[in-house]
N, C-alpha and C positions, 0 to 999 in steps of 0.2 A: 504494499499501499503507499502512496504518495499521499504526503500530507504537508502542504504550505499554509502558512498563514501570514497576513501583514493586517496592519490597522490602517483604514483611509478613512478620514472623517469620521472618526468616533466608531463605526461599523469594523468588526473583524471578517476579513475577506479572507476563505478558506478553498483551498484548492484539494479536490481531493482524485486521487487516481489510483488505478487496479483495482484489486478486490476488497469489499471489507468482511473479512470473516471475524469471528468472536475473538480472537486475539489482537485485532486491528481494532475493532470497536473499542476495547478498553483505551486502547491508548488514544483513540479519536476522542474520545469523551474527557479521559483527564485531560487532555490539551486543552480543550475548549471550557472545560470547568476551570482550570487556572485563568484563563481568561477573564470567566467570569467572577472568581474571586478578587481580581484587579479592578472591577467596577464596570469592566465591559457587558453589554447587554445586547448589543444587535449582531447578528451573525448573517453571512450570505454566503451560502455554502455553494460551490460550483461542483456539481457531478457528473461534466462531460466526459470525464475520462475514468469514470468507475463503471466497469463492466459486471461486478458482480458483489451484492451482497445479502448477508444472512440476516434472520432475525436478531439478531446480536448488535449489528449495525441499526436495525429500527429502533430497538430499546435505546440505542446511545443516542439517537436524536429527539427520542422523547424526553430521556433524561434532560438534557440540554436545553430543550424548547421549554420544560417546563420551569425549570430553574431561571431561564432567561426571562421568561414571562411573568413569574413572580417578581421580578426586579424592575418590571415596565419595559421588557425588549419583546426578542423572539428571533426564529429564523426563517430565511427566505433561502429556498431551494431551487437552484438554476442547471438547468443542463440534463436531466434525467433522461436515461435512453435505456434500450434493452432490458435485462433481467430486473435491472435496478428499479426501473420505472414500474415496471409490472409487480413488484413486490411492494412500492410504495402505493400504488393503486389499489390492489388488493388488501393493504391493510386500511385502507382510506386516509391514509396521511394526509392528502392533498386537502381534506376538508378540516386538520389539525394548524396546519400552516404553509403559506402561499409557495405553490409549485410553479415554477416559470420554464 
């Protein structure tokens, strides 16, 4: 898994790549929670290079979104495709946070 983060105008820009399996999902979640603990609350996640993710990846998204939302922020997901998009749609996560 590739994970690049940067802060632009108060929003954490996250670029993910590869596959997001359980071991990667924990690292992803911990990394974003670190930003939350530093006071950042808005996340824009680019998934255009993610080929696949499992339910652990979904859980990480939900955990981070709930924490961000509790602090007045949230997650926007962009670039979903393939199996990752199918999983988001099957879990109806497009109803939880914006997906573009």
